[in-house]
ZAMARGU-4260 file (C-alpha; in steps of 0.2 Angstrom, whole numbers, plus 5000, padded with zeros to 4 digits):
<rodrens>
0) 5219/5012/5144 | 5220/5029/5135 | 5220/5021/5117 | 5204/5011/5122 | 5196/5028/5127
5) 5201/5036/5110 | 5195/5021/5101 | 5178/5021/5109 | 5176/5040/5106 | 5181/5039/5088
10) 5169/5024/5085 | 5155/5034/5093 | 5159/5049/5081 | 5161/5039/5066 | 5143/5031/5070
15) 5135/5048/5073 | 5143/5054/5056 | 5136/5038/5047 | 5119/5041/5054 | 5120/5060/5049
20) 5124/5055/5032 | 5111/5041/5030 | 5097/5053/5035 | 5104/5067/5024 | 5104/5054/5009
25) 5086/5048/5013 | 5080/5066/5014 | 5087/5070/4997 | 5079/5055/4989 | 5062/5059/4998
30) 5064/5077/4991 | 5067/5071/4974 | 5052/5059/4973 | 5041/5073/4979 | 5047/5084/4964
35) 5044/5070/4953 | 5026/5066/4959 | 5020/5084/4961 | 5003/5086/4953 | 5003/5104/4953
40) 5008/5114/4937 | 5027/5119/4935 | 5032/5135/4930 | 5039/5128/4913 | 5022/5122/4908
45) 5011/5133/4897 | 4992/5131/4896 | 4985/5130/4879 | 4975/5144/4871 | 4957/5143/4867
50) 4960/5149/4849 | 4970/5133/4844
</rodrens>
């Protein structure tokens, strides 16, 4: 009986850990696509001068 209780608890925590990992991974992918599709000027970009 005690082993079944430990198994159930371990399975519950593993499921929570897997969901947290998947949510974090999805958030990282979402953040990466936001950075790639950002329409605003980056700090590395330089506007051309009117003299040229």
